[in-house]
C-alpha positions, 0 to 999 in steps of 0.5 A: 471535491476538486478536480485536477487532470481528471483526478478527484482530490478528496477532503479527508483525514485518512486517504486510502491509496488502492492500485487496481488491475482487473479488480472490478469484482472486488472493489464493488463491495470493498470500497463501500465496506471501507467507507462505512468504517469511519467518516474521515476515510476516503479512497483513491483508486489508481487503475491501470486501464484494466481490461475488465472494466475496473476503471468504469466501476471506479467512476461509478463509485466516484458518482455514488460516493461524491467527495469520498472516492476518487480515481486516477486513470493511468493509460497502461499497466505500469507497475504497482510501485509507480501506482502507489507513488502517483497515488500518493503524489495526488493524495498530497494535494488533498487535506489528508494527514495520513495515507494508507496503502491497501490491496484491492482484493480483500486480502487486507480486511476492512476491520484491520484497517479500522485497527490500523487507523485507530493505532496511529500515534506518534509513529510515522509509519505503521506496518500491518504485520502478518508475522508479529504476535497476533498476526496471521495468514489464511488461505495461502498454500504452504509454498506461498507462506514459505516464500513470503517468510523467506523473502521477509527474512532475506530483506531484514537480514541484508538491510539490518532492520528489526521488522518482522514483515518487510514485504507487506503492503498494508501500511499507514504513513503520516503525511510527513513521511510521504513528503520525505519519500517523495523528496528523496525518491523511490525507485522500485517498480514492483512489490519491492516498493514496500521494502524500499519505503520502509527501509528509507524511512527507517534510515531517515530516522522516522519511527516505524511500528508493527501491529498485527493483522490477519491476511486473507488470500484474495477473494476473486481474481488472480495474483499479480506476483511473478518471477520477475517481481521476485528477481527484482526484489532480490536485486533491489534489496542489495542495491538499497543496502549499498546505496544508503549514505546516511544509514542508522548506526 
């Protein structure tokens, strides 16, 4: 493992990029559970100066699992979209061929991570989907489930894409897809990052496929979804629709 500006660069085949903000209770058990799945998986935690001490817990995990856990400490809470971008940029300096974006609150199950990794083939992007056959959500009130489905249908209709789950954050990228995203640029700051990345790759002609997952509401901590994030998604979807110059026919 090498160091660059305090960031741990990890030798692995699959790198999990995991943004955190006040998730110390969750990552203590989640990270070891992820690492137990297979030896070629490593985790990069991107922490936004969590006031609950998540960053310190992440440092302890780096010490406990040398070479398999890294941490990128950001100075303040700056948005989940940028956290993913900076984490992926760090990841590109590692040996990883595949990158997974994953929540830190147990909503994305380690057993589904194993299925996601095992399902990699010639697809540049695999979407862990709650809304294809075999997928599901558990623990959400009907209002949250309805909001998620409406948001996905809205994005799919405006952008003209064929995917059932545009708002999910459980995704596996081939390295070439990440390089293409970094070269083109991703503008979204909030959770609409997930919509933008899928749409940009699809427009560039990369293969995108969905596999079913079981989404479980967070075990501990508070959701980061806010009205501001919802409004951003509504606006950005239309910006994406009209800004694309090389959209698929």
